[in-house]
N, CA, C and O atoms as CSV, one atom per row, in Angstrom:
chain,resi,resn,atom,element,x,y,z
A,1,PRO,N,N,1.413,-48.547,64.686
A,1,PRO,CA,C,2.154,-48.140,65.833
A,1,PRO,C,C,2.364,-46.810,65.484
A,1,PRO,O,O,2.713,-46.115,66.438
A,2,ALA,N,N,2.265,-46.255,64.450
A,2,ALA,CA,C,2.350,-44.857,64.561
A,2,ALA,C,C,1.196,-43.809,64.573
A,2,ALA,O,O,1.215,-42.704,64.031
A,3,TYR,N,N,0.462,-44.217,65.099
A,3,TYR,CA,C,-1.122,-43.445,65.466
A,3,TYR,C,C,-1.298,-43.193,67.150
A,3,TYR,O,O,-0.974,-43.969,68.048
A,4,GLU,N,N,-1.750,-42.211,67.234
A,4,GLU,CA,C,-2.106,-42.142,68.859
A,4,GLU,C,C,-3.351,-41.995,68.903
A,4,GLU,O,O,-4.053,-41.255,68.213
A,5,VAL,N,N,-3.803,-43.092,70.174
A,5,VAL,CA,C,-5.265,-43.187,70.365
A,5,VAL,C,C,-5.710,-42.539,71.623
A,5,VAL,O,O,-5.008,-42.728,72.617
A,6,ASP,N,N,-6.909,-41.707,71.742
A,6,ASP,CA,C,-7.612,-41.223,73.118
A,6,ASP,C,C,-8.002,-42.357,73.544
A,6,ASP,O,O,-8.803,-43.165,73.073
A,7,GLU,N,N,-7.249,-42.361,74.663
A,7,GLU,CA,C,-7.457,-43.810,75.915
A,7,GLU,C,C,-8.685,-43.256,76.549
A,7,GLU,O,O,-9.206,-44.101,77.278
A,8,ASP,N,N,-9.251,-42.252,76.523
A,8,ASP,CA,C,-10.272,-41.853,77.719
A,8,ASP,C,C,-11.435,-42.530,77.062
A,8,ASP,O,O,-12.281,-42.912,77.871
A,9,ALA,N,N,-11.709,-42.790,75.732
A,9,ALA,CA,C,-12.495,-43.224,75.045
A,9,ALA,C,C,-12.873,-44.487,75.432
A,9,ALA,O,O,-11.992,-45.330,75.605
A,10,VAL,N,N,-14.446,-44.864,75.658
A,10,VAL,CA,C,-14.856,-46.187,75.865
A,10,VAL,C,C,-15.995,-46.939,75.197
A,10,VAL,O,O,-17.207,-46.802,75.367
A,11,VAL,N,N,-15.589,-47.444,74.710
A,11,VAL,CA,C,-16.434,-47.928,73.546
A,11,VAL,C,C,-17.183,-49.917,74.170
A,11,VAL,O,O,-16.570,-50.963,74.383
A,12,THR,N,N,-18.437,-49.630,74.236
A,12,THR,CA,C,-18.663,-51.405,74.283
A,12,THR,C,C,-19.264,-52.240,73.199
A,12,THR,O,O,-20.318,-51.749,72.794
A,13,CYS,N,N,-18.909,-53.386,72.585
A,13,CYS,CA,C,-19.756,-54.235,71.720
A,13,CYS,C,C,-20.766,-54.512,72.499
A,13,CYS,O,O,-20.659,-55.231,73.492
A,14,GLY,N,N,-21.851,-53.960,72.112
A,14,GLY,CA,C,-23.345,-54.810,72.523
A,14,GLY,C,C,-23.674,-55.889,71.731
A,14,GLY,O,O,-22.839,-56.392,70.979
A,15,PRO,N,N,-25.144,-56.420,71.849
A,15,PRO,CA,C,-25.796,-57.298,71.033
A,15,PRO,C,C,-25.774,-57.260,69.899
A,15,PRO,O,O,-26.267,-56.200,69.513
A,16,LYS,N,N,-25.423,-57.932,69.044
A,16,LYS,CA,C,-25.412,-57.972,67.619
A,16,LYS,C,C,-24.326,-57.437,66.761
A,16,LYS,O,O,-24.368,-57.203,65.553
A,17,GLY,N,N,-23.161,-57.256,67.756
A,17,GLY,CA,C,-22.159,-56.559,67.730
A,17,GLY,C,C,-21.884,-54.729,67.185
A,17,GLY,O,O,-21.018,-54.087,66.589
A,18,ARG,N,N,-22.909,-54.540,67.682
A,18,ARG,CA,C,-22.916,-52.883,67.565
A,18,ARG,C,C,-22.454,-52.292,68.506
A,18,ARG,O,O,-22.633,-52.599,69.685
A,19,PHE,N,N,-21.669,-51.182,68.006
A,19,PHE,CA,C,-20.759,-50.505,68.867
A,19,PHE,C,C,-21.582,-49.445,70.232
A,19,PHE,O,O,-22.307,-48.574,69.752
A,20,THR,N,N,-21.554,-49.453,70.915
A,20,THR,CA,C,-22.038,-48.053,71.631
A,20,THR,C,C,-20.975,-47.383,72.465
A,20,THR,O,O,-20.047,-47.949,73.044
A,21,GLY,N,N,-21.276,-45.949,72.438
A,21,GLY,CA,C,-19.974,-45.561,73.153
A,21,GLY,C,C,-19.565,-44.295,72.017
A,21,GLY,O,O,-20.134,-44.108,70.942
A,22,ASP,N,N,-18.335,-43.438,72.623
A,22,ASP,CA,C,-17.917,-42.238,71.632
A,22,ASP,C,C,-16.800,-43.157,71.073
A,22,ASP,O,O,-16.426,-44.025,71.861
A,23,MET,N,N,-16.184,-43.128,69.832
A,23,MET,CA,C,-15.379,-43.816,69.233
A,23,MET,C,C,-14.118,-42.891,69.542
A,23,MET,O,O,-14.248,-41.689,69.779
A,24,PRO,N,N,-13.170,-43.395,69.527
A,24,PRO,CA,C,-11.601,-42.921,70.039
A,24,PRO,C,C,-11.349,-42.159,68.847
A,24,PRO,O,O,-11.672,-42.447,67.695
A,25,ALA,N,N,-10.615,-40.960,69.350
A,25,ALA,CA,C,-10.049,-40.064,68.332
A,25,ALA,C,C,-8.942,-40.425,67.903
A,25,ALA,O,O,-8.176,-40.502,68.864
A,26,VAL,N,N,-8.180,-40.829,66.472
A,26,VAL,CA,C,-6.958,-41.525,65.907
A,26,VAL,C,C,-6.475,-40.366,65.358
A,26,VAL,O,O,-7.071,-39.726,64.492
A,27,SER,N,N,-5.413,-40.076,65.834
A,27,SER,CA,C,-4.486,-39.239,64.745
A,27,SER,C,C,-3.277,-39.738,64.913
A,27,SER,O,O,-2.936,-40.384,65.904
A,28,PRO,N,N,-2.244,-39.344,63.529
A,28,PRO,CA,C,-0.930,-39.745,62.995
A,28,PRO,C,C,-0.209,-39.105,64.328
A,28,PRO,O,O,-0.724,-38.240,65.036
A,29,MET,N,N,0.836,-39.587,64.492
A,29,MET,CA,C,2.173,-39.017,65.713
A,29,MET,C,C,2.607,-38.512,64.683
A,29,MET,O,O,2.320,-38.932,63.562
A,30,THR,N,N,3.530,-37.321,64.964
A,30,THR,CA,C,4.456,-36.508,64.358
A,30,THR,C,C,5.828,-36.726,64.705
A,30,THR,O,O,5.999,-37.149,65.849
A,31,CYS,N,N,6.966,-36.521,63.922
A,31,CYS,CA,C,8.450,-36.904,64.615
A,31,CYS,C,C,8.803,-35.886,64.856
A,31,CYS,O,O,8.528,-34.855,64.243
A,32,ALA,N,N,9.763,-36.054,66.195
A,32,ALA,CA,C,10.552,-35.169,66.750
A,32,ALA,C,C,11.818,-34.471,65.860
A,32,ALA,O,O,12.399,-35.245,65.099
A,33,ILE,N,N,12.174,-33.400,65.889
A,33,ILE,CA,C,12.867,-32.927,64.961
A,33,ILE,C,C,14.559,-33.018,65.450
A,33,ILE,O,O,14.923,-32.165,66.259
A,34,PRO,N,N,15.491,-33.948,65.010
A,34,PRO,CA,C,16.711,-34.184,65.185
A,34,PRO,C,C,17.441,-33.220,66.044
A,34,PRO,O,O,16.979,-32.080,66.002
A,35,ASP,N,N,18.248,-33.361,66.647
A,35,ASP,CA,C,19.190,-32.346,66.838
A,35,ASP,C,C,20.027,-31.829,65.772
A,35,ASP,O,O,20.326,-30.636,65.826
A,36,ALA,N,N,20.436,-32.512,64.848
A,36,ALA,CA,C,21.024,-32.004,63.468
A,36,ALA,C,C,20.625,-31.249,62.816
A,36,ALA,O,O,21.365,-30.513,62.163
A,37,LEU,N,N,19.048,-31.165,62.767
A,37,LEU,CA,C,18.384,-30.330,62.125
A,37,LEU,C,C,18.207,-28.748,62.631
A,37,LEU,O,O,17.818,-27.797,61.954
A,38,THR,N,N,18.673,-28.767,64.245
A,38,THR,CA,C,19.095,-27.618,65.194
A,38,THR,C,C,20.201,-26.684,64.954
A,38,THR,O,O,20.165,-25.540,65.407
A,39,GLU,N,N,21.410,-27.231,64.101
A,39,GLU,CA,C,22.360,-26.965,64.222
A,39,GLU,C,C,22.437,-25.474,63.428
A,39,GLU,O,O,21.555,-25.093,62.658
A,40,ALA,N,N,23.756,-24.635,63.782
A,40,ALA,CA,C,23.947,-23.151,62.955
A,40,ALA,C,C,23.630,-23.474,61.292
A,40,ALA,O,O,24.053,-24.397,60.597
A,41,GLY,N,N,22.787,-22.429,60.970
A,41,GLY,CA,C,22.863,-22.495,59.414
A,41,GLY,C,C,21.894,-23.798,58.923
A,41,GLY,O,O,21.397,-23.812,57.797
A,42,VAL,N,N,21.765,-24.465,59.520
A,42,VAL,CA,C,20.932,-25.351,58.751
A,42,VAL,C,C,19.174,-25.141,58.774
A,42,VAL,O,O,18.709,-24.894,59.886
A,43,GLN,N,N,18.506,-25.200,57.983
A,43,GLN,CA,C,16.876,-24.918,57.788
A,43,GLN,C,C,16.221,-26.021,57.580
A,43,GLN,O,O,16.984,-26.983,57.488
A,44,HIS,N,N,14.891,-26.329,57.445
A,44,HIS,CA,C,14.323,-27.467,57.523
A,44,HIS,C,C,12.692,-27.198,57.086
A,44,HIS,O,O,12.092,-26.156,57.351
A,45,THR,N,N,12.150,-28.283,56.411
A,45,THR,CA,C,10.853,-28.291,56.120
A,45,THR,C,C,9.816,-29.323,57.356
A,45,THR,O,O,8.593,-29.452,57.418
A,46,CYS,N,N,10.513,-29.703,57.900
A,46,CYS,CA,C,10.422,-31.052,58.964
A,46,CYS,C,C,9.195,-30.961,59.766
A,46,CYS,O,O,8.587,-32.000,60.028
A,47,VAL,N,N,8.682,-29.589,60.269
A,47,VAL,CA,C,7.737,-28.923,61.660
A,47,VAL,C,C,6.305,-30.092,61.064
A,47,VAL,O,O,5.582,-29.948,60.079
A,48,ASP,N,N,6.307,-31.106,62.012
A,48,ASP,CA,C,4.652,-31.619,62.202
A,48,ASP,C,C,4.537,-32.649,61.049
A,48,ASP,O,O,3.464,-32.812,60.468
A,49,GLN,N,N,5.576,-33.290,60.747
A,49,GLN,CA,C,5.578,-34.385,60.003
A,49,GLN,C,C,5.126,-35.678,60.537
A,49,GLN,O,O,5.532,-36.166,61.591
A,50,THR,N,N,4.192,-36.244,59.683
A,50,THR,CA,C,3.466,-37.087,60.103
A,50,THR,C,C,4.304,-38.328,59.244
A,50,THR,O,O,5.262,-38.176,58.487
A,51,ILE,N,N,3.666,-39.498,59.595
A,51,ILE,CA,C,4.189,-41.103,59.014
A,51,ILE,C,C,4.224,-40.975,57.550
A,51,ILE,O,O,3.203,-40.576,56.990
A,52,ASP,N,N,5.401,-41.298,56.773
A,52,ASP,CA,C,5.430,-41.594,55.626
A,52,ASP,C,C,5.586,-40.149,54.953
A,52,ASP,O,O,5.078,-40.017,53.840
A,53,THR,N,N,6.076,-39.332,55.381
A,53,THR,CA,C,5.749,-37.936,54.874
A,53,THR,C,C,7.550,-37.380,54.124
A,53,THR,O,O,8.507,-38.144,54.247
A,54,TYR,N,N,7.653,-36.418,53.623
A,54,TYR,CA,C,8.973,-36.025,53.400
A,54,TYR,C,C,9.202,-34.868,53.619
A,54,TYR,O,O,8.236,-34.105,53.618
A,55,CYS,N,N,10.385,-34.395,53.850
A,55,CYS,CA,C,10.520,-32.966,54.217
A,55,CYS,C,C,12.172,-32.741,53.427
A,55,CYS,O,O,12.860,-33.592,52.864
A,56,TRP,N,N,12.359,-31.748,53.578
A,56,TRP,CA,C,13.855,-31.057,53.245
A,56,TRP,C,C,14.595,-30.641,54.224
A,56,TRP,O,O,14.025,-30.220,55.230
A,57,SER,N,N,15.961,-30.661,54.163
A,57,SER,CA,C,16.931,-29.989,55.099
A,57,SER,C,C,17.760,-29.211,54.188
A,57,SER,O,O,18.253,-29.892,53.288
A,58,TYR,N,N,18.091,-27.796,54.172
A,58,TYR,CA,C,19.298,-27.197,53.111
A,58,TYR,C,C,19.625,-25.943,54.245
A,58,TYR,O,O,19.054,-25.655,55.297
A,59,CYS,N,N,20.475,-25.502,53.742
A,59,CYS,CA,C,21.398,-23.850,54.196
A,59,CYS,C,C,20.758,-22.715,53.927
A,59,CYS,O,O,20.337,-22.260,52.863
A,60,GLY,N,N,20.723,-22.116,55.540
A,60,GLY,CA,C,19.903,-20.778,55.153
A,60,GLY,C,C,21.244,-19.904,54.881
A,60,GLY,O,O,22.419,-20.268,54.936
A,61,ALA,N,N,20.686,-18.618,54.569
A,61,ALA,CA,C,21.644,-17.351,53.855
A,61,ALA,C,C,23.009,-17.667,54.804
A,61,ALA,O,O,23.125,-18.110,55.947
A,62,GLY,N,N,23.838,-17.294,53.942
A,62,GLY,CA,C,25.050,-16.965,54.702
A,62,GLY,C,C,25.929,-18.583,54.747
A,62,GLY,O,O,27.036,-18.853,55.212
A,63,TYR,N,N,25.179,-19.224,54.241
A,63,TYR,CA,C,25.880,-20.810,54.731
A,63,TYR,C,C,25.911,-21.902,53.147
A,63,TYR,O,O,24.989,-21.908,52.331
A,64,SER,N,N,26.836,-22.511,53.060
A,64,SER,CA,C,26.425,-23.142,52.096
A,64,SER,C,C,26.450,-24.883,52.503
A,64,SER,O,O,26.740,-25.366,53.598
A,65,GLY,N,N,26.061,-25.588,51.288
A,65,GLY,CA,C,25.755,-27.165,51.451
A,65,GLY,C,C,24.456,-27.574,50.482
A,65,GLY,O,O,23.743,-26.815,49.826
A,66,ALA,N,N,24.400,-28.733,50.584
A,66,ALA,CA,C,23.506,-29.365,49.919
A,66,ALA,C,C,22.003,-29.449,50.091
A,66,ALA,O,O,21.727,-29.773,51.246
A,67,PHE,N,N,21.140,-29.297,49.466
A,67,PHE,CA,C,19.724,-29.764,49.913
A,67,PHE,C,C,19.617,-31.296,49.960
A,67,PHE,O,O,20.165,-32.016,49.125
A,68,THR,N,N,18.807,-31.795,51.082
A,68,THR,CA,C,18.839,-33.138,51.370
A,68,THR,C,C,17.577,-33.675,51.789
A,68,THR,O,O,17.217,-33.437,52.942
A,69,GLN,N,N,16.761,-34.448,50.944
A,69,GLN,CA,C,15.738,-34.910,51.134
A,69,GLN,C,C,15.646,-36.159,52.597
A,69,GLN,O,O,16.493,-37.037,52.758
A,70,LEU,N,N,14.267,-35.919,53.646
A,70,LEU,CA,C,14.435,-36.508,54.784
A,70,LEU,C,C,12.880,-37.143,54.732
A,70,LEU,O,O,12.237,-36.815,53.735
A,71,TRP,N,N,12.520,-37.612,55.253
A,71,TRP,CA,C,11.480,-38.990,55.406
A,71,TRP,C,C,11.258,-39.244,57.077
A,71,TRP,O,O,12.117,-39.424,57.940
A,72,CYS,N,N,9.807,-39.190,57.196
A,72,CYS,CA,C,9.328,-39.296,58.693
A,72,CYS,C,C,8.569,-40.236,58.742
A,72,CYS,O,O,7.469,-40.124,58.200
A,73,GLY,N,N,9.019,-41.729,59.567
A,73,GLY,CA,C,8.479,-42.747,59.567
A,73,GLY,C,C,8.522,-43.631,60.885
A,73,GLY,O,O,9.043,-43.085,61.857
A,74,TRP,N,N,8.062,-44.871,61.041
A,74,TRP,CA,C,8.204,-45.590,62.043
A,74,TRP,C,C,9.266,-46.359,61.946
A,74,TRP,O,O,9.504,-46.944,60.890
A,75,ASP,N,N,10.058,-46.477,63.022
A,75,ASP,CA,C,11.562,-47.276,63.104
A,75,ASP,C,C,11.053,-48.474,63.924
A,75,ASP,O,O,10.724,-48.368,65.105
A,76,GLN,N,N,11.018,-49.399,63.360
A,76,GLN,CA,C,10.293,-50.640,63.910
A,76,GLN,C,C,11.744,-51.239,65.279
A,76,GLN,O,O,11.467,-52.074,66.140
A,77,THR,N,N,13.119,-50.616,65.170
A,77,THR,CA,C,14.419,-50.970,66.029
A,77,THR,C,C,13.660,-50.190,67.159
A,77,THR,O,O,13.119,-50.759,68.107
A,78,THR,N,N,13.672,-49.013,66.995
A,78,THR,CA,C,13.508,-48.172,68.501
A,78,THR,C,C,12.353,-48.053,68.794
A,78,THR,O,O,12.120,-47.568,69.901
A,79,GLU,N,N,11.125,-48.475,67.860
A,79,GLU,CA,C,9.851,-48.270,68.102
A,79,GLU,C,C,9.310,-46.628,68.438
A,79,GLU,O,O,8.671,-46.124,69.361
A,80,THR,N,N,9.816,-46.201,67.404
A,80,THR,CA,C,9.823,-44.460,67.695
A,80,THR,C,C,9.433,-43.620,66.407
A,80,THR,O,O,9.566,-44.271,65.371
A,81,MET,N,N,9.098,-42.653,66.282
A,81,MET,CA,C,8.384,-42.018,64.776
A,81,MET,C,C,10.050,-41.301,64.922
A,81,MET,O,O,10.540,-40.792,65.930
A,82,VAL,N,N,10.716,-41.478,63.473
A,82,VAL,CA,C,11.692,-40.870,63.398
A,82,VAL,C,C,11.798,-40.460,62.038
A,82,VAL,O,O,11.129,-40.851,61.082
A,83,ILE,N,N,12.992,-39.378,62.076
A,83,ILE,CA,C,13.562,-38.692,60.429
A,83,ILE,C,C,14.660,-38.991,59.943
A,83,ILE,O,O,15.743,-38.666,60.429
A,84,LYS,N,N,14.475,-39.718,58.813
A,84,LYS,CA,C,15.896,-40.182,58.397
A,84,LYS,C,C,16.274,-39.640,57.056
A,84,LYS,O,O,15.568,-39.125,56.188
A,85,GLN,N,N,17.313,-39.832,57.087
A,85,GLN,CA,C,17.901,-39.267,55.379
A,85,GLN,C,C,17.554,-40.103,54.377
A,85,GLN,O,O,17.703,-41.318,54.506
A,86,VAL,N,N,17.034,-39.536,53.226
A,86,VAL,CA,C,16.521,-40.923,52.100
A,86,VAL,C,C,17.769,-41.005,51.048
A,86,VAL,O,O,18.508,-40.213,50.463
A,87,GLN,N,N,17.591,-42.329,51.136
A,87,GLN,CA,C,18.781,-43.080,50.389
A,87,GLN,C,C,18.544,-42.847,48.818
A,87,GLN,O,O,17.411,-42.914,48.341
A,88,PRO,N,N,19.673,-42.572,48.045
A,88,PRO,CA,C,20.698,-43.117,48.253
A,88,PRO,C,C,21.505,-41.959,49.338
A,88,PRO,O,O,21.281,-40.764,49.148
A,89,VAL,N,N,22.406,-42.369,50.422
A,89,VAL,CA,C,23.073,-41.110,50.960
A,89,VAL,C,C,24.282,-40.843,50.698
A,89,VAL,O,O,25.144,-41.717,50.795
A,90,TYR,N,N,24.599,-39.441,50.272
A,90,TYR,CA,C,25.696,-38.850,49.565
A,90,TYR,C,C,26.448,-38.296,50.163
A,90,TYR,O,O,27.348,-37.787,49.495
A,91,LEU,N,N,26.498,-38.104,51.591
A,91,LEU,CA,C,26.920,-37.835,52.675
A,91,LEU,C,C,27.674,-38.787,54.216
A,91,LEU,O,O,26.912,-39.384,54.976
A,92,ALA,N,N,28.415,-38.781,54.331
A,92,ALA,CA,C,28.814,-39.501,55.381
A,92,ALA,C,C,28.599,-39.646,56.925
A,92,ALA,O,O,29.109,-40.356,57.792
A,93,SER,N,N,27.221,-38.264,56.901
A,93,SER,CA,C,26.643,-38.431,58.465
A,93,SER,C,C,25.073,-38.570,57.664
A,93,SER,O,O,24.702,-38.360,56.509
A,94,ASP,N,N,24.439,-39.001,58.828
A,94,ASP,CA,C,22.900,-38.993,58.673
A,94,ASP,C,C,22.288,-37.796,58.038
A,94,ASP,O,O,21.219,-37.884,57.434
A,95,TYR,N,N,22.905,-36.740,58.155
A,95,TYR,CA,C,22.077,-35.325,58.166
A,95,TYR,C,C,23.246,-34.601,57.895
A,95,TYR,O,O,24.290,-34.953,58.444
A,96,HIS,N,N,23.222,-33.256,56.824
A,96,HIS,CA,C,24.630,-32.288,56.221
A,96,HIS,C,C,24.520,-31.642,57.245
A,96,HIS,O,O,23.619,-31.620,58.084
A,97,SER,N,N,25.959,-30.820,57.133
A,97,SER,CA,C,26.392,-29.482,57.930
A,97,SER,C,C,26.229,-28.747,56.631
A,97,SER,O,O,26.089,-29.180,55.487
A,98,CYS,N,N,26.304,-27.023,57.297
A,98,CYS,CA,C,26.105,-25.988,56.891
A,98,CYS,C,C,27.197,-25.516,57.020
A,98,CYS,O,O,27.634,-25.786,58.139
A,99,ILE,N,N,28.247,-24.618,56.108
A,99,ILE,CA,C,29.686,-24.339,56.284
A,99,ILE,C,C,29.261,-22.827,55.913
A,99,ILE,O,O,28.671,-22.504,54.883
A,100,PRO,N,N,29.729,-21.847,57.089
A,100,PRO,CA,C,29.605,-20.738,56.645
A,100,PRO,C,C,30.208,-19.864,55.665
A,100,PRO,O,O,29.764,-18.728,55.495
């Protein structure tokens, strides 16, 4: 479910099980950036993350707070690609806040 398929491709199974036509292009989906990572002072390395990859959020110059490791993957409950904080969660929220 975490991959996108070019649906315009047409492949036909011919005699003896041989395929004819252009094989569809398959590419991994990317995770959307959660709103929490766009708040003031929060920086991150999560752009264009694909399934089962890790990234970090941290505080930019003039702000303080901890580094947080995040994971991009498939959420079976929502059937979407998501970025989640890696366990153990040391903070009360899913992401951290940066304090000026």
